[in-house]
Structures are given as C-alpha cells and as structure tokens.
Kinemage of the C-alpha trace (Angstrom):
@kinemage 1
@onewidth
@group {chain A} dominant
@subgroup {mainchain}
@vectorlist {calphas} color= white
{ca met a 1} P 198.426 191.635 156.697
{ca asp a 2} L 201.439 190.017 155.060
{ca met a 3} L 200.906 186.841 153.006
{ca ser a 4} L 203.466 184.958 155.122
{ca glu a 5} L 201.631 185.886 158.324
{ca ile a 6} L 198.298 184.698 156.928
{ca ala a 7} L 199.939 181.463 155.757
{ca arg a 8} L 201.320 180.955 159.280
{ca lys a 9} L 197.832 181.265 160.788
{ca leu a 10} L 196.607 178.667 158.300
{ca gly a 11} L 199.450 176.302 159.142
{ca leu a 12} L 201.137 176.742 155.749
{ca ser a 13} L 204.200 178.752 156.726
{ca glu a 14} L 206.618 175.910 155.971
{ca ser a 15} L 205.637 175.772 152.299
{ca lys a 16} L 207.585 178.649 150.735
{ca asn a 17} L 206.665 177.667 147.185
{ca leu a 18} L 202.978 177.796 148.068
{ca ile a 19} L 203.360 181.291 149.566
{ca arg a 20} L 205.143 182.536 146.434
{ca lys a 21} L 202.424 180.994 144.259
{ca ala a 22} L 199.713 182.696 146.341
{ca ala a 23} L 201.515 186.048 146.140
{ca glu a 24} L 201.659 185.745 142.346
{ca leu a 25} L 197.924 184.955 142.205
{ca arg a 26} L 197.226 187.991 144.382
{ca arg a 27} L 199.171 190.291 142.011
{ca arg a 28} L 197.297 188.806 139.051
{ca ala a 29} L 193.972 189.420 140.795
{ca asp a 30} L 194.925 193.057 141.474
{ca leu a 31} L 195.755 193.576 137.798
{ca gln a 32} L 192.840 191.758 136.190
{ca phe a 33} L 189.846 192.940 138.228
{ca asp a 34} L 188.796 195.021 141.216
{ca ser a 35} L 188.053 192.513 143.964
{ca ser a 36} L 186.397 195.210 146.102
{ca ile a 37} L 183.473 195.175 143.658
{ca ile a 38} L 182.562 191.672 144.790
{ca gly a 39} L 183.078 192.600 148.430
{ca val a 40} L 186.427 190.882 148.971
{ca gly a 41} L 188.784 192.589 151.417
{ca glu a 42} L 192.559 192.293 151.407
{ca ile a 43} L 192.738 189.575 154.071
{ca cys a 44} L 190.022 187.526 152.384
{ca lys a 45} L 191.774 187.970 149.031
{ca ala a 46} L 195.017 186.638 150.468
{ca val a 47} L 193.262 183.663 152.080
{ca ile a 48} L 191.538 182.774 148.799
{ca cys a 49} L 194.811 183.024 146.866
{ca leu a 50} L 196.428 180.686 149.383
{ca glu a 51} L 193.607 178.169 148.939
{ca ile a 52} L 193.833 178.312 145.137
{ca ala a 53} L 197.595 177.811 145.345
{ca ala a 54} L 197.186 174.927 147.796
{ca ser a 55} L 194.630 173.270 145.517
{ca ser a 56} L 196.906 173.535 142.470
{ca met a 57} L 199.868 172.097 144.415
{ca asp a 58} L 197.840 169.309 146.132
{ca val a 59} L 198.541 170.731 149.596
{ca ile a 60} L 196.027 170.039 152.375
{ca phe a 61} L 194.041 173.189 153.161
{ca asp a 62} L 191.607 173.693 156.063
{ca arg a 63} L 188.765 175.722 154.571
{ca gln a 64} L 186.875 176.124 157.846
{ca val a 65} L 189.857 177.850 159.474
{ca ala a 66} L 190.262 179.965 156.343
{ca ile a 67} L 186.618 181.087 156.487
{ca lys a 68} L 187.012 182.205 160.100
{ca leu a 69} L 190.196 184.068 159.248
{ca ser a 70} L 188.554 185.796 156.259
{ca gly a 71} L 185.815 187.265 158.474
{ca met a 72} L 183.070 186.144 156.079
{ca ser a 73} L 180.233 183.656 156.260
{ca glu a 74} L 180.717 180.280 154.604
{ca lys a 75} L 178.295 181.154 151.804
{ca gly a 76} L 179.945 184.543 151.253
{ca tyr a 77} L 183.412 182.995 151.206
{ca asn a 78} L 182.389 180.339 148.676
{ca arg a 79} L 180.848 182.974 146.419
{ca ser a 80} L 183.948 185.185 146.658
{ca phe a 81} L 186.246 182.220 146.056
{ca asn a 82} L 184.397 181.262 142.868
{ca ser a 83} L 184.335 184.863 141.625
{ca met a 84} L 188.062 185.364 142.197
{ca gln a 85} L 188.993 182.025 140.706
{ca asn a 86} L 187.008 182.757 137.546
{ca gly a 87} L 188.335 186.323 137.483
{ca ile a 88} L 191.981 185.280 137.323
{ca gly a 89} L 191.302 182.428 134.902
{ca ile a 90} L 192.028 179.476 137.191
{ca lys a 91} L 190.106 176.324 136.331
{ca asn a 92} L 189.622 173.465 138.695
{ca lys a 93} L 190.206 169.985 137.374
{ca ile a 94} L 187.542 167.446 138.263
{ca asp a 95} L 187.769 163.788 137.358
{ca val a 96} L 184.634 161.636 137.353
{ca arg a 97} L 186.463 158.747 139.019
{ca glu a 98} L 187.813 160.979 141.787
{ca leu a 99} L 184.314 162.342 142.446
{ca ala a 100} L 182.916 158.811 142.545
{ca ile a 101} L 185.533 157.756 145.094
{ca gln a 102} L 185.069 160.882 147.193
{ca phe a 103} L 181.271 160.505 147.358
{ca gly a 104} L 181.281 156.703 147.534
{ca cys a 105} L 179.388 156.267 144.254
{ca ile a 106} L 181.703 154.126 142.109
{ca arg a 107} L 178.851 152.641 140.081
{ca leu a 108} L 177.950 156.108 138.772
{ca ile a 109} L 181.108 156.358 136.637
{ca pro a 110} L 179.701 154.780 133.415
{ca phe a 111} L 176.407 156.686 133.747
{ca val a 112} L 178.191 160.030 134.112
{ca his a 113} L 180.472 159.367 131.141
{ca lys a 114} L 177.525 158.297 128.969
{ca gly a 115} L 175.436 161.301 130.023
{ca leu a 116} L 178.264 163.768 129.371
{ca ser a 117} L 178.889 162.243 125.952
{ca ser a 118} L 175.201 162.547 124.994
{ca phe a 119} L 175.031 166.118 126.263
{ca lys a 120} L 178.125 167.224 124.336
{ca glu a 121} L 176.811 165.612 121.144
{ca arg a 122} L 173.300 167.075 121.380
{ca phe a 123} L 174.411 170.491 122.589
{ca thr a 124} L 176.937 170.797 119.752
{ca ala a 125} L 174.322 169.698 117.220
{ca ser a 126} L 171.987 172.466 118.456
{ca leu a 127} L 174.588 175.178 117.749
{ca pro a 128} L 175.074 176.925 114.399
{ca ser a 129} L 177.832 175.330 112.363
{ca ser a 130} L 180.006 178.430 112.810
{ca arg a 131} L 180.037 178.013 116.626
{ca arg a 132} L 180.416 174.253 116.959
{ca gly a 133} L 184.211 174.371 116.897
{ca ser a 134} L 184.364 176.835 119.797
{ca ala a 135} L 182.149 174.839 122.180
{ca asp a 136} L 184.097 174.305 125.419
{ca phe a 137} L 183.081 171.432 127.693
{ca thr a 138} L 186.317 171.327 129.688
{ca arg a 139} L 184.943 173.464 132.507
{ca pro a 140} L 184.457 171.401 135.694
{ca val a 141} L 180.886 172.633 136.165
{ca phe a 142} L 179.731 170.233 133.412
{ca thr a 143} L 181.291 167.222 135.113
{ca ala a 144} L 179.951 168.265 138.518
{ca ala a 145} L 176.419 168.836 137.185
{ca ala a 146} L 176.394 165.507 135.317
{ca phe a 147} L 177.605 163.690 138.441
{ca tyr a 148} L 174.931 165.348 140.592
{ca leu a 149} L 172.091 164.535 138.173
{ca cys a 150} L 173.211 160.918 137.759
{ca ala a 151} L 173.413 160.509 141.537
{ca lys a 152} L 169.918 161.934 141.888
{ca lys a 153} L 168.581 159.621 139.172
{ca gln a 154} L 170.146 156.583 140.864
{ca lys a 155} L 168.877 157.761 144.281
{ca leu a 156} L 172.370 158.217 145.694
{ca lys a 157} L 173.546 161.054 147.916
{ca ala a 158} L 175.812 163.724 146.444
{ca asp a 159} L 176.238 167.027 148.277
{ca lys a 160} L 175.224 169.693 145.753
{ca phe a 161} L 177.064 172.509 147.513
{ca lys a 162} L 180.214 170.427 147.885
{ca leu a 163} L 180.148 169.783 144.137
{ca ile a 164} L 179.673 173.507 143.456
{ca glu a 165} L 182.668 174.207 145.667
{ca leu a 166} L 184.810 171.589 143.926
{ca ala a 167} L 183.828 172.918 140.505
{ca gly a 168} L 184.681 176.471 141.513
{ca thr a 169} L 181.410 177.775 140.124
{ca ser a 170} L 178.354 179.628 141.386
{ca glu a 171} L 175.051 178.095 142.442
{ca ser a 172} L 173.200 179.914 139.658
{ca glu a 173} L 175.596 178.660 136.966
{ca phe a 174} L 175.431 175.119 138.358
{ca ser a 175} L 171.610 175.214 138.270
{ca ser a 176} L 171.662 176.606 134.730
{ca val a 177} L 173.894 173.764 133.491
{ca cys a 178} L 171.694 171.186 135.239
{ca thr a 179} L 168.617 172.625 133.517
{ca ser a 180} L 170.303 172.465 130.110
{ca met a 181} L 171.333 168.862 130.695
{ca leu a 182} L 167.809 167.874 131.702
{ca asp a 183} L 166.317 169.619 128.669
{ca leu a 184} L 168.659 167.955 126.172
{ca cys a 185} L 169.260 164.581 127.864
{ca phe a 186} L 166.284 163.775 130.043
{ca asp a 187} L 166.719 160.104 129.151
{ca ala a 188} L 170.178 160.129 130.750
{ca phe a 189} L 169.691 162.524 133.673
{ca gly a 190} L 165.969 162.942 134.344
{ca val a 191} L 163.794 161.316 136.964
{ca ser a 192} L 160.437 160.145 135.597
{ca lys a 193} L 158.276 161.682 138.321
{ca glu a 194} L 159.729 165.134 137.589
{ca lys a 195} L 158.241 165.027 134.092
{ca lys a 196} L 154.762 163.887 135.192
{ca asp a 197} L 153.307 167.269 135.965
{ca ser a 198} L 149.563 167.441 135.310
{ca arg a 199} L 149.804 171.194 134.717
{ca gln a 200} L 152.170 170.633 131.806
{ca ile a 201} L 150.541 167.555 130.276
{ca lys a 202} L 148.600 168.516 127.134
{ca gly a 203} L 147.563 165.090 125.922
{ca asn a 204} L 144.678 163.545 127.924
{ca arg a 205} L 144.390 166.758 129.954
{ca glu a 206} L 140.586 166.574 129.904
{ca leu a 207} L 140.689 163.027 131.211
{ca leu a 208} L 142.981 164.007 134.082
{ca asp a 209} L 140.765 166.948 134.996
{ca ala a 210} L 137.561 164.924 134.727
{ca leu a 211} L 138.842 161.990 136.757
{ca pro a 212} L 141.166 163.349 139.442
{ca glu a 213} L 140.700 160.191 141.476
{ca lys a 214} L 142.457 158.282 138.690
{ca arg a 215} L 145.590 160.433 138.848
{ca lys a 216} L 148.671 159.233 140.623
{ca leu a 217} L 149.820 161.137 143.673
{ca glu a 218} L 152.702 162.760 141.803
{ca asp a 219} L 150.265 163.975 139.129
{ca gly a 220} L 148.232 165.974 141.610
{ca gly a 221} L 145.716 163.251 142.484
{ca tyr a 222} L 145.152 161.341 145.693
{ca ser a 223} L 145.093 157.793 146.902
{ca ser a 224} L 142.197 156.277 148.847
{ca asp a 225} L 144.645 154.000 150.639
{ca asp a 226} L 147.000 156.615 152.007
{ca gly a 227} L 145.135 156.928 155.310
{ca glu a 228} L 145.398 160.712 155.271
{ca glu a 229} L 142.606 163.218 155.581
{ca pro a 230} L 140.713 163.543 152.277
{ca ser a 231} L 141.448 166.612 150.203
{ca ala a 232} L 138.984 169.503 149.961
{ca tyr a 233} L 138.259 168.522 146.359
{ca lys a 234} L 137.430 164.956 147.389
{ca lys a 235} L 135.212 166.146 150.250
{ca arg a 236} L 133.306 168.430 147.885
{ca lys a 237} L 132.808 165.623 145.362
{ca val a 238} L 131.546 163.274 148.105
{ca met a 239} L 129.089 165.926 149.328
{ca glu a 240} L 127.861 166.598 145.804
{ca lys a 241} L 127.423 162.872 145.204
{ca his a 242} L 125.467 162.543 148.454
{ca glu a 243} L 123.210 165.505 147.616
{ca tyr a 244} L 122.660 164.153 144.120
{ca gly a 245} L 121.699 160.779 145.598
{ca lys a 246} L 119.127 162.433 147.891
{ca trp a 247} L 117.703 164.462 145.018
{ca lys a 248} L 117.532 161.423 142.750
{ca ser a 249} L 115.826 159.396 145.460
{ca ser a 250} L 113.226 162.115 146.056
{ca val a 251} L 112.556 162.431 142.312
{ca glu a 252} L 112.113 158.668 141.995
{ca lys a 253} L 109.675 158.664 144.912
{ca met a 254} L 107.688 161.507 143.375
{ca asn a 255} L 107.587 159.726 140.028
{ca lys a 256} L 106.484 156.524 141.728
{ca arg a 257} L 103.724 158.352 143.599
{ca ser a 258} L 102.633 160.067 140.398
{ca lys a 259} L 102.425 156.759 138.558
{ca ile a 260} L 100.370 155.217 141.381
{ca ser a 261} L 98.077 158.244 141.431
{ca asp a 262} L 97.582 158.079 137.661
{ca arg a 263} L 96.854 154.368 137.893
{ca leu a 264} L 94.220 154.934 140.627
{ca asp a 265} L 92.583 157.733 138.657
{ca gly a 266} L 92.402 155.455 135.613
{ca met a 267} L 90.765 152.695 137.640
{ca lys a 268} L 88.157 155.119 139.046
{ca lys a 269} L 87.240 156.376 135.595
{ca lys a 270} L 86.902 152.803 134.333
{ca gln a 271} L 84.650 151.849 137.234
{ca thr a 272} L 82.443 154.939 136.716
{ca thr a 273} L 81.962 154.075 133.045
{ca leu a 274} L 81.010 150.477 133.814
{ca asp a 275} L 78.476 151.569 136.462
{ca phe a 276} L 76.859 153.979 134.014
{ca leu a 277} L 76.470 151.218 131.408
{ca lys a 278} L 74.872 148.892 133.983
{ca arg a 279} L 72.307 151.485 135.070
{ca leu a 280} L 71.287 152.480 131.545
{ca pro a 281} L 68.760 149.549 130.872
{ca glu a 282} L 66.921 150.124 134.176
{ca thr a 283} L 66.399 153.788 133.321
{ca thr a 284} L 65.021 152.859 129.885
{ca thr a 285} L 62.488 150.356 131.400
{ca glu a 286} L 61.102 152.864 133.856
{ca ala a 287} L 60.583 155.393 131.102
{ca ser a 288} L 58.479 152.947 129.090
C-alpha cells in the first residue's frame, strides 16, 4: 500500500512534509535492518514510520487507529514501534516537566532531577576510568524510569506502559534501568517496605525466625488485630502451647501427688518408731 494512501486513512493526507519524512524513514529502515525479522509487515512499517515522523514534527497522531490499520495487537505494535525506532537511530526527547504536566505530578519535578543527578554520579563512579567519558544518559528511558520510580515512592499514579511508549523503549530495558536505579540510589527511588524482606535480612535473622509474632506484616509476620483467620503457623504454635500447658499441668499434679505420698510415708514411719519405743519398757518388765 502506498504511503500516501496509508496517511489518508490516518487522517494525515494534508501534511505533505510529514509523508515525505515518513517515506525517508521507511527507506532508512529498509537499508539499516530487516524489519521482517521482528515480524513487521510492509503496512505496519509504513504506519510506524508515519507515527515517528508525526512525533518529530509535533503533529497529532491517533495511535489506536494506527494499531487497527497495522493489523497487530497493541502490545505487538508497541514492541515493533520501539524496535524500529531504535533500529533507525531515532531517539525520543522526554522532558521531566512535560511528563509532570502530562501525568499531573508537578511536585515530582525536583525529586526526579535530584534522583537522576545522583544516579548519573554514582553510575559513572562505578565505571572504569576509561569508560566514564563514554557514558550516555541522554536516552529517554533514564528519564522515564526515574519519573516512574519517584511517582511510586511518592504514592502517585504514573502509567508504566505509557512511559515505556513515550520513551520508545522495551519493557525489559525499562525494568533493567529501574533495577539499576534502585540498586545505586535506593535512598532517592526506593520504597522502604520493598527492602524489608525477612528472607534477605541477615542481621537479627535468628530473632525474626524465633519470634514471628514480633515481625511486621510486610516482613512475613502477622498481626493479632487484623481480624483475619490466623495463619497455619500461628494455629500450630497455639496448639503446641495448649498441649504443653496440659502436659505441664499433669506433671505438676503428679509431682504434687508424689510429694504428698512421700510425706504420708514419712509420717507412718515416724509413728511406727514411736510406738515401738513406747512398747519396749512393758516387754522388759514382763521378762523380769
């Protein structure tokens, strides 16, 4: 299908410059990589090139109509779009302020800038001196990941998949960058409860295992005030405590009975000895 015809179906036929830009991107894609390897057909390729051109020229583009025209699922289209965009060397430009306005999170701006600055500094410091000059943080995936993590830390909503789409990256790469940011800058991006994992805590591990009722809920413990059904572990501990109480009570009763029996036996022996001493003079008199 001709590029002009596809542009007409997307409502872009009046923008001749956009169509020429898309045609140029399509030729570049044909030269630089085989789009069939990533499962992109000719119509889908043309649609994606039109979207990239529209984005670079600030022209409104209806992605939902484009997805239907491409014949792919939304997830498949997004993946193909990111692959083609990276393949022909087109980088999206993302500004923290624009993201904050778009997602309604203006107060995140200083947090995102501070987090990005810390990440760049610590990441660069972790590299060998020979590679520090080549570190590239201009890719939009870093800004998108920092914005997402800051929003999560501040308990604000930020659509992860929308950010991935805006950054022109893949979900796996986005997740990888988020992990790196959390590892290096947990103070800026991390949420405290994510780090409190009883399976990973080495210090005081014995105390946590010995006293599970003292753990917080997020540490794998339970709360007696939550009104929910007790856990299997708690039920077992209650049963063991009850059985131990019965055993202890029976042992105490047996000990008490044993002490009473020993006391009675002692009294009988004492009485027998006294009776024998009283009878001894009478026996001596009769013998004389």
